[in-house]
N, C-alpha and C positions, 0 to 999 in steps of 0.2 A: 524593526524584524528580529527576532535572536537566530542565532546560528545554533544554538543550544538543543543537540537531539535528543527526543526525549526519551524516557525510560522506557526500553522494550524487553518483551519476556515471551519463550517460546512456549505455546498452548499446544497440549497434543489430548484428544479423545481417549480414555483408556479402551474404549468400544470396539470403536472402527477404525482407530489410530490416524484420525484426521488432526492436520497440521498446520496453524497461523502462528504468526507475528501479532502482537498486541503490544499497544500503548498501555505499562501497567507496572503497579510497585510491589506486586504480590511476590511471593517466597517462594522458590522453589520446593513445590513437595504440595503448595496449596493446589486446592479443589474447588472447582465452579461447576457446581449442582445444573444439569442440565441445560450447559449453554453450547453444545455443539452441534452447530449449523446442519451437518450431516445426519447425524442420528438423535441428537436430543438427549446423549448421552453426557457425562461429566466430562470437563475440559480441566487436567492438572500444568501446574505449569512445571517443564522440565528444563529448562535452561534461562540461563540471565542474560540480556545483548541481542542486539540486530546481527544477523548473517553478515555478509560479503557485500552479497548481491542489492540489500537492503540501505545500508548505507549511505551509498552516495545518491539513491535520489530523495533519503529523507536532509540530507544536507543541503540538495539544491531547493527542494523546497523550504525548508526553514532560515534559507535568504531570504526571503520576502513574505514569507507566512509566519501565523503562531499557530504551531499544531496544537490541536485539543485533543484529537484521540486517533488510533491508526489501528488498522486492523490491515494484515499484510501477506499474502501466499505467493511463491515466486512470477504467476502469471497478471496477479492484481493487486495494487495498493490501493487500499480507501483509508481519505482521509478527511477527518470535520475540519476546517483551519481559519481563519481570521487574517485579515487585511483591512485597513483603511483604505488602501489604491488599489483594492485586488483587481481592475481591468489591466493598469498597470501592471498589476505583479503577475499576471496570469499571463500576458503577454513575452515577460522577462522566463515563463517556465517553456513557453513553445519554443522559445529561441534556446534555453537550455538544453530542453529533452532536444531538442531536433538530431542530434549527433548520437544519442544516447537509445537504451532498446524500449524507454517506457514513452506513451504517448497521453499529454495529460488531455482528462475531460474535467471539465469544472461545471457544477450547477448547484443553483440556490434550492433547498428544500425544507420546507419548515422554518424558512426565515435563518439557516444555518450554510457555510458554502461548504461543500461536498466535492472533494477534488478527487478522482481516480485517476489511477496511472494502470494501463493496461498495455501490459508486451504488446511489442509491434512481433507480426508475424512475418518470419524468413521466406520472402518469393524465391520457391527454387526455381529454375530457368525449363523444368518440365514444367510446372506447374501453369506459366507464361502459355509457353508452347500450348496445352491442352486447352486455355482460354481462348486464345486469338485460332487454333481451330475449329471450337464450335461456337 
């Protein structure tokens, strides 16, 4: 597996201002008609490169998996990946993300490996107390 990061572009909906980051080689200003998951509007490439919050998770995944596709928002990163030794590679991710802000979840869907990194929720002391009282 290589540790090379995939080409990432920032996509923004011109109608509803939805934003995500995707694996793409499109140029800034290019438009993808009807691809907004929120409103069905046109997505436009507005920047090249991954934001700081996305680089570390991609680096960890790329150490054990080949990244085939990525769609990312700050609270959730969805990847299509491949690995010849995916149970071992996934155990590595569980350990690697143990101290990170994301929880890895892997499933096979239509013959493809889907890896989802979900942002961990911060537990506030007040929330724990409310749950204990209830």
